[in-house]
C-alpha positions in Angstrom: -49.4 -5.6 142.4 -49.9 -5.6 146.2 -53.4 -5.2 147.8 -53.7 -3.9 151.3 -57.0 -4.2 153.1 -58.7 -1.8 155.5 -58.8 -1.6 159.3 -60.2 -4.6 161.1 -60.7 -6.4 157.8 -58.8 -9.1 155.8 -58.0 -10.4 152.4 -61.6 -11.7 152.3 -62.6 -8.2 151.1 -60.5 -8.6 147.9 -62.0 -12.1 147.3 -65.4 -10.5 147.2 -64.4 -8.0 144.6 -61.5 -7.3 142.3 -58.7 -9.8 142.9 -59.7 -12.3 140.2 -60.2 -9.5 137.7 -56.8 -7.9 138.5 -55.0 -11.3 138.4 -55.9 -11.7 134.7 -53.2 -9.2 133.8 -51.0 -8.9 137.0 -49.3 -11.0 139.6 -51.3 -10.1 142.7 -50.1 -10.2 146.3 -52.5 -9.9 149.2 -51.9 -10.4 152.9 -53.6 -10.0 156.2 -52.1 -7.1 158.3 -50.7 -8.2 161.6 -53.6 -8.4 164.1 -56.2 -8.8 161.3 -57.6 -11.8 159.4 -55.5 -14.9 160.1 -52.2 -13.2 160.6 -50.0 -13.3 163.6 -50.8 -11.5 166.9 -48.2 -10.6 169.5 -48.5 -8.7 172.8 -45.3 -6.9 171.8 -46.7 -5.6 168.5 -47.4 -1.9 168.3 -50.2 -2.0 165.7 -50.0 1.0 163.3 -48.3 2.4 160.2 -44.7 1.5 161.1 -45.5 -2.2 161.9 -47.7 -2.7 158.8 -45.5 -1.0 156.3 -42.5 -3.0 157.5 -44.7 -6.1 157.2 -45.3 -5.2 153.5 -41.6 -4.7 152.9 -40.8 -8.0 154.6 -43.3 -9.8 152.3 -41.7 -8.3 149.2 -38.3 -9.3 150.4 -39.4 -12.9 151.2 -40.9 -13.2 147.7 -37.9 -11.5 146.0 -40.1 -8.8 144.6 -38.3 -5.5 143.9 -41.2 -3.2 143.2 -45.0 -3.2 143.1 -48.0 -1.1 142.4 -49.9 -0.8 145.6 -53.7 -0.8 145.9 -55.1 0.0 149.3 -58.6 0.3 150.7 -59.3 2.8 153.5 -56.5 2.3 156.0 -54.8 0.2 153.3 -54.7 3.3 151.1 -53.0 5.3 153.8 -50.5 2.5 154.3 -49.8 2.5 150.6 -49.0 6.2 150.8 -46.7 5.8 153.8 -45.0 2.8 152.1 -44.3 4.9 149.0 -43.0 7.8 151.1 -40.8 5.7 153.4 -39.6 3.1 150.8 -39.7 4.9 147.5 -37.7 2.3 145.6 -40.3 -0.5 146.4 -43.4 1.3 145.0 -44.1 2.1 141.4 -47.5 3.6 141.8 -50.4 3.9 144.3 -54.1 3.5 144.1 -56.3 4.3 147.1 -59.9 3.3 147.5 -62.0 5.2 150.0 -59.0 6.8 151.7 -58.8 10.3 153.1 -57.8 12.3 156.2 -61.1 11.7 158.0 -62.1 9.6 161.0 -64.8 7.0 160.3 -67.8 7.8 162.5 -67.9 4.2 163.7 -64.4 4.7 165.3 -65.2 7.6 167.6 -66.8 5.6 170.4 -64.2 2.7 170.3 -61.5 5.3 170.8 -62.8 6.0 174.3 -61.1 3.8 176.9 -63.5 1.3 178.4 -66.2 2.0 175.9 -64.1 0.7 173.1 -63.4 -2.6 174.9 -67.1 -3.0 175.6 -68.2 -2.4 172.1 -65.6 -4.7 170.6 -66.5 -7.5 173.0 -70.2 -7.2 171.9 -69.3 -7.3 168.2 -69.1 -10.5 166.1 -66.9 -8.8 163.4 -65.8 -5.4 162.3 -67.7 -3.8 159.4 -70.2 -5.3 156.9 -70.1 -8.4 154.8 -71.5 -8.9 151.3 -71.9 -12.7 151.5 -72.2 -15.5 154.0 -68.8 -16.8 153.1 -67.2 -13.5 153.8 -69.1 -13.0 157.0 -68.0 -16.4 158.2 -64.3 -15.6 157.4 -64.5 -12.2 159.2 -66.2 -13.6 162.2 -63.7 -16.4 162.5 -60.8 -14.0 162.3 -62.4 -11.7 164.9 -62.6 -14.5 167.4 -58.8 -14.9 167.4 -57.3 -13.8 170.7 -55.6 -10.4 170.3 -57.8 -9.1 167.4 -59.8 -6.6 169.4 -56.6 -5.3 171.1 -55.0 -4.8 167.7 -58.0 -2.9 166.3 -58.4 -0.7 169.4 -54.7 0.2 169.4 -54.9 1.2 165.7 -58.0 3.3 166.2 -56.5 5.2 169.1 -53.1 5.6 167.4 -54.7 7.1 164.3 -56.1 9.9 166.4 -52.8 10.5 168.1 -49.3 9.3 167.2 -49.9 8.0 163.7 -52.5 10.6 162.8 -50.2 13.5 163.8 -47.5 12.2 161.4 -49.9 12.7 158.5 -50.5 16.4 159.1 -47.3 17.4 157.4 -45.1 15.3 155.1 -45.8 11.8 153.9 -48.1 12.7 151.0 -45.9 15.6 149.9 -42.9 13.3 150.0 -44.4 10.7 147.5 -42.7 10.7 144.2 -44.9 8.2 142.3 -48.2 8.5 140.4 -51.2 8.3 142.6 -54.9 7.6 141.8 -57.6 8.2 144.4 -60.9 6.4 143.9 -63.9 7.2 146.0 -67.5 6.0 146.0 -69.9 8.8 145.6 -72.1 7.3 148.4 -69.2 6.7 150.8 -70.4 7.7 154.3 -67.2 6.5 156.1 -64.6 8.6 154.3 -66.5 11.2 152.2 -65.4 11.8 148.6 -64.4 15.4 149.6 -61.7 13.9 152.0 -60.3 11.8 149.2 -60.3 14.7 146.8 -58.4 16.8 149.3 -55.9 14.1 149.8 -55.4 13.9 146.0 -54.3 17.6 146.1 -51.6 16.8 148.6 -50.3 13.8 146.7 -50.5 15.7 143.4 -52.5 12.7 142.2 -55.7 12.0 140.2 -59.1 11.8 141.8 -61.9 9.8 140.2 -65.4 9.1 141.7 -67.1 5.7 141.5 -70.7 6.5 140.8 -73.2 4.9 143.2 -70.6 3.0 145.2 -70.1 3.3 149.0 -67.0 2.8 151.2 -66.3 -0.6 149.8 -66.3 0.5 146.2 -64.2 -2.5 145.1 -67.1 -4.8 146.1 -69.9 -2.5 145.2 -68.6 -1.8 141.7 -65.6 -4.1 141.0 -65.7 -3.8 137.2 -65.6 0.0 137.3 -62.8 0.0 139.9 -60.7 -2.4 137.9 -61.3 -0.5 134.8 -60.1 2.7 136.5 -57.0 0.9 137.9 -56.1 -0.6 134.5 -56.5 2.7 132.8 -54.3 4.4 135.4 -51.6 1.8 135.1 -51.6 1.5 131.4 -48.6 3.2 129.8 -49.5 6.0 127.4 -49.4 5.2 123.7 -46.3 6.4 121.8 -46.8 9.6 119.9 -47.3 9.0 116.2 -45.0 10.7 113.7 -46.2 12.4 110.5 -47.7 10.0 108.0 
């Protein structure tokens, strides 16, 4: 199983929620997207879907893993869908958490040239933290040179080049089972956006009662239960007694 975090975040998000629970039954891979967490930054990188999905494939190749179930949060869920569409042989199933075709309200101002740079410079990290340990990790990663550039490039590309790619194709091209989870209190990507995406992927939609955008940290037991139920093979049909 591969876990892909959201925009401007890191694997610290999984540490605060579901990774230990999933690891009881699965081999779990998690990594920081280029430009996020403690990953590599390069001036030559074009931060967006192509770079990050190729990074995921490179990781699978390096670890000699043929195929994975991919669980992605927010942007990570979008990347999971792109990965399944572009590399169908490497993905067995997809689970998205808080993912939909909607722009998070907090990303509109950063998309404006000049304004985005000012806002990023005044921030200690991107998004909330649920513990002091996670906060320290996110702040340390945010201080690494190139982090703000990477985040701003992605925010702007999702409203232009990367975003336009999603208007047609990708979701319709997916040939694997898909589960879309959405917190009923998600103010970043409303449940309706996740539900609409489920129609395009021909997938299942399941709400997580009382959870927000970070459903995997708000309600980790519920999220893991939904994932395990989705991934469990159906029981064989019983013949006549």
